[in-house]
TIVO-691696 format. One line per 3 residues: number of its first residue (from 1); their letters; for each residue x, z, y of N, C-alpha, C, CB. Coordinates in pm, whole numbers. Each point is the difference from the previous one (the first is absolute). Last residue first. Glycine has a CB too. Layout:
residues N
NUM	a	X,Z,Y,X,Z,Y,X,Z,Y,X,Z,Y ~ ...
***
This chain:
residues 108
108	xxx	499,-1724,-3150,104,-20,-4,135,81,-117,-133,-68,243 ~ -362,118,-73,-16,-91,-124,129,-39,43,-258,-81,-63 ~ 135,249,479,-33,177,-124,64,-74,-177,-352,134,151
105	xxx	380,-425,250,79,91,18,-6,128,-173,-53,-66,339 ~ -298,-295,-207,112,-51,-46,77,137,-27,-10,-242,128 ~ -480,229,-30,61,62,-37,115,-25,-87,-178,79,63
102	xxx	-227,-293,127,117,-46,49,138,125,-29,-174,-160,196 ~ -348,202,-417,143,-96,148,42,59,84,-82,-179,27 ~ -169,500,-320,134,-81,-69,50,-37,112,-69,-97,-217
99	xxx	-312,438,375,23,-152,-114,144,26,-5,-186,-222,74 ~ 39,616,272,-3,-209,5,17,-51,-57,44,-41,111 ~ -105,515,-241,-67,-30,132,21,-188,21,70,296,120
96	xxx	177,-86,-378,-90,53,-51,-156,-83,96,193,256,-85 ~ 285,-335,76,-73,-50,-14,-104,16,-15,125,-50,-23 ~ 80,373,271,-55,-77,100,-34,-130,-128,155,96,281
93	xxx	-31,287,-442,-108,-7,30,-56,-62,138,31,167,-159 ~ 314,-116,-292,-5,-53,95,-131,-28,50,198,-58,-63 ~ 59,391,-304,-119,-111,-1,55,-90,171,-263,194,-166
90	xxx	353,168,-262,95,-22,70,-68,-142,-5,218,181,-41 ~ -240,366,-197,-113,-155,12,114,-71,157,-378,133,-84 ~ 390,314,-322,95,-80,111,-101,-150,49,284,93,-143
87	xxx	-338,493,-174,12,-171,10,7,-117,113,-110,76,-168 ~ 228,435,-212,-42,-90,175,-55,-124,11,181,87,85 ~ -101,339,-424,-96,-81,-34,-9,-128,145,-134,234,-174
84	xxx	474,142,174,-34,-17,-152,-79,-135,-23,-16,264,-32 ~ 230,-69,510,-144,51,-98,-11,-1,-202,-126,-133,260 ~ 513,50,-112,-30,152,28,-108,37,-2,141,11,107
81	xxx	-3,-399,7,15,-3,-155,-10,134,-51,146,-196,2 ~ -221,5,462,-91,-69,-86,13,87,-112,16,-239,83 ~ 335,435,242,-158,24,-18,-72,-126,-69,-2,151,222
78	xxx	382,-294,-161,47,146,-78,-128,-19,-38,182,182,117 ~ -157,-551,85,-45,4,-76,52,172,-111,-32,-314,80 ~ 31,118,407,-109,76,-100,-76,-4,-78,20,44,99
75	xxx	394,-245,88,-31,111,107,-74,65,-26,39,-89,137 ~ -18,-321,-355,126,87,-12,9,118,99,116,-205,-79 ~ -519,-128,139,38,83,-177,108,13,-3,-131,-85,-145
72	xxx	165,-93,551,-107,130,9,-26,10,-159,-141,-42,264 ~ 504,-318,-151,-26,220,20,-56,55,-2,63,34,79 ~ -231,-460,-192,132,65,-119,33,106,58,120,-193,-88
69	xxx	-466,-73,297,-63,44,-94,161,152,-48,-213,-314,-77 ~ 343,25,401,-20,100,105,-100,134,-219,-66,-236,440 ~ 297,-207,-484,62,74,44,-46,191,42,75,-279,49
66	xxx	-386,-126,-125,36,31,-107,160,95,28,-161,-235,-113 ~ -141,124,445,-115,-12,-106,55,-1,-105,-142,-109,107 ~ 422,98,273,-116,93,-13,-98,-23,-74,42,46,176
63	xxx	330,-307,-151,76,142,9,-157,121,5,282,-115,181 ~ -331,-375,-206,87,69,-118,51,161,2,84,-246,-9 ~ -252,-34,387,-109,57,-134,46,50,-85,-121,-134,7
60	xxx	467,29,324,-90,93,38,-135,8,-75,114,-28,206 ~ 119,-354,-282,114,146,-71,-89,142,45,300,-129,62 ~ -496,-332,88,23,25,-187,9,152,-2,165,-229,-85
57	xxx	-123,67,517,-97,40,-8,17,31,-191,-125,-135,268 ~ 511,-52,-73,-71,156,36,-117,112,-43,77,-127,146 ~ 31,-405,-257,82,191,-85,-69,66,40,232,22,-1
54	xxx	-633,-343,41,198,23,122,52,88,-105,-44,35,324 ~ -375,-380,-379,54,137,-65,141,-22,100,-114,27,-312 ~ -240,-399,304,79,41,167,20,155,-70,-153,-164,270
51	xxx	54,-115,-634,108,-69,115,-26,64,91,22,-212,-46 ~ -354,391,-277,134,-39,-84,106,-68,100,-143,-46,-231 ~ -231,252,525,14,-53,-121,119,-25,-24,-186,-75,4
48	xxx	-15,532,191,56,-138,2,16,-124,-140,120,158,188 ~ -273,422,-86,-66,-105,22,59,-109,-4,-111,115,98 ~ 268,321,-210,82,-93,79,-106,-121,7,261,81,-83
45	xxx	-340,474,57,45,-104,-133,-8,-141,78,-117,144,-237 ~ 44,498,209,61,-175,74,-19,-127,-124,245,132,168 ~ -357,386,-227,-121,-98,116,60,-121,47,-107,204,114
42	xxx	272,161,-467,4,-17,70,-70,-48,143,115,34,-189 ~ -163,270,-241,-94,-151,40,49,-41,206,-303,103,-229 ~ 376,298,-309,103,-125,177,-70,-106,13,266,12,-34
39	xxx	-401,508,-243,4,-168,30,40,-46,116,-167,-21,-124 ~ 193,448,-333,24,-68,153,-67,-90,45,181,34,-21 ~ -277,438,-273,-27,-83,14,84,-57,109,-192,66,-110
36	xxx	192,344,-44,-73,-56,-136,-39,-135,41,-103,225,-95 ~ 523,219,244,-95,-149,23,-96,-41,-104,189,-92,114 ~ 192,509,42,-52,-78,-109,-190,-134,99,134,312,-258
33	xxx	271,-33,516,62,93,-130,-90,-117,-102,30,338,90 ~ -81,-589,411,-38,202,-40,85,21,-159,-336,28,118 ~ 560,-368,197,-152,-10,-66,26,159,-52,-62,-307,-95
30	xxx	312,-67,518,23,123,-54,-144,-5,-105,158,138,234 ~ 177,-427,1,-88,-47,-58,-30,173,-97,80,-333,20 ~ 241,124,447,8,40,-89,-121,99,-96,221,-61,130
27	xxx	-30,-381,236,-71,86,-56,-12,63,-118,-59,-93,130 ~ 302,-238,109,-7,59,79,-61,161,-71,-8,-246,170 ~ 75,-134,-427,113,118,5,24,26,130,116,-58,-196
24	xxx	-433,-253,71,5,89,-75,102,152,-17,-96,-228,-65 ~ -134,-303,363,160,119,6,18,146,-115,-23,-49,304 ~ -355,-372,-303,119,-54,46,82,128,35,-104,-229,85
21	xxx	-246,382,-259,99,-61,-134,63,-115,72,-158,52,-231 ~ -37,472,420,1,-148,46,78,-94,-54,-49,81,176 ~ -214,466,-93,53,-120,-119,32,-116,110,-177,55,-250
18	xxx	7,496,306,-30,-141,43,166,-43,-84,-193,12,298 ~ -231,350,-445,127,-43,77,2,-109,9,116,137,-49 ~ -507,236,-38,30,-115,17,186,-24,65,-310,-22,30
15	xxx	-111,357,-308,132,-14,36,30,-142,33,55,191,-138 ~ -533,-23,190,84,-41,-99,138,19,72,-171,-168,-124 ~ -233,-67,291,-67,61,-65,136,60,-50,-242,-129,-33
12	xxx	279,-90,525,-49,-118,-151,27,159,-46,101,-348,-42 ~ -55,327,532,-89,29,-97,-67,-44,-145,2,46,203 ~ 373,-159,87,-65,146,-10,-65,41,-92,-14,-11,176
9	xxx	288,-449,-306,-167,39,125,53,191,-35,-322,-266,-73 ~ 744,-110,-52,-122,142,7,-80,-41,95,134,208,-47 ~ 155,-606,-144,-67,56,100,-108,146,-21,36,-264,68
6	xxx	255,33,-357,81,-66,135,-83,53,120,87,-240,-114 ~ -99,511,-399,-104,-135,70,144,-58,140,-367,157,-26 ~ 238,264,-433,89,-107,28,1,-114,95,9,66,-189
3	xxx	-286,400,-56,5,-132,81,157,-63,13,-219,97,145 ~ -173,258,-422,100,72,67,63,-171,-35,11,349,-33 ~ -421,-36,-42,37,-99,2,116,-15,102,-215,-52,-92
***
């Protein structure tokens, strides 16, 4: 397993590297030559009523949930292509745990 996350834990299995979707230029992601799959689960969502959304909060959600996925997929693409039959999964762990209530920022 190879992973990139905001707060890598010392006891994680496999190769773990640091990545923050709000500051992607500060981290150079490195992957093995070939990967059979890639999962992006940022674990972030802005749970607010629509009229309480802020521009900054909405832009951060966009950067984390969309642009972060794009940046990671672009970096991992060569390794996925070499597999010949790779898979990609994108989901939010927060949404899976808390449901869809008040997730207006992701609907925009």
